[in-house]
Steps between C-alpha positions, in 0.01 A plus 500: 500500500783733592665426168181590309467821702862588422446437128182711500681779686783486247256518211320794659830680556604437139163631377535816709859550379405451135203731542724767651751456218225534238379822663855641511558407135169664408612824667816500288299438184273792592805722553635402157161578345489837677852580369390404150196730533723790613717465188197485271336802664814715490564414137135563410549875553737609218536858628613367838659176386864400521699635200613257231868572558469402865301186424765404246794553735356353820705227664267405787146591600343491847124545535351566842120524496343709776819626664391647831603768742399411854286755682584364846878492475648827377681454174436127477471379144446143394412306190531156351552426135698314237822555303602362160819570300590488132710193412643374168196271480227747588377624837580298812273322743392745770650554842250596768625814671410749769581870516498647847627784715545847369437862579212745515530591134152391403313736271162331482398493864420166658370322192652193348663532162615264228875514453724392213876509553724457193872420504642687201862390473741223593579658838132518580448143390787376716354683798162347423672160511616571854270447790422782743639804327394847609367751249665839528802360685600197289325607181368826357132508405301778337152547356496385140382717210151426369336505158528201270704685240667747735862574426655420834775739605852378557508577872331175603746306286789662684367510855222254568557128517127465562196680362174499692144525378218533750127525453218551746137485391591603148727784614874479449684646794854545622627259761816531707642151546828603661578271790267220394652153483418250226542140607389152407199361683656169603177341619321578175797366302478168686126484434539577129806289419500237773841596640721796592623596154746793496370833375758529222456144369136570421563841341786372285259257337621177663149408617207419265204737519229334716157455343333757727764761409484459120222760442696767692831422327326493159348842572840651589650340189219635282575860592874486554600259222283660232629840604857378477435371149329825396778706659771296326323536165465874556869534589597295193278713276649822643854380436435452127 
């Protein structure tokens, strides 16, 4: 009888564990879907979209849906999102990340905002491949120019390793991210990939894109790859 009870208890425990895992995995899938929606919504507004030249040159992209500033703790900012990087074989599987800390430089009040952070050069990409780097101290970030066909100035190319795009309820607003720390969400990584895979291994393309992440990665590729092709064709045409 005791043996039967032990088996039943084990089965119940396994069921609870699997149920909890399924719920956690579902949360990650929802976050990937939210990140995909953010990209689609930002790119659906050509006058406020990300310029072609920036889409073409981007090395890594982080999307944080509903980045929040806490009302109870002064200056607290926190958000969870996903990062993917350009590889020789397309865009990488995503790393689940969190962005936290920061200052009082919030220009929208206490609302949440969607945030896109783009690494523009090799230095920025290498910093994105490191875990727990601090914006402002370890890497320069500035608000990116908007307008799909805007001619971006050269200052961001010289100074900013990262460009930021933020949007709250349809309004694009400035956001001071100095002092915020971008790091891998280790627990979410274990849930998604089944083990503690290093941040850089995923972003370098060593890990296949999971099924639940394919729609998000395809969406990033649609905008960034097509823009790279268009940009390259444009550059080639101009050189003739």
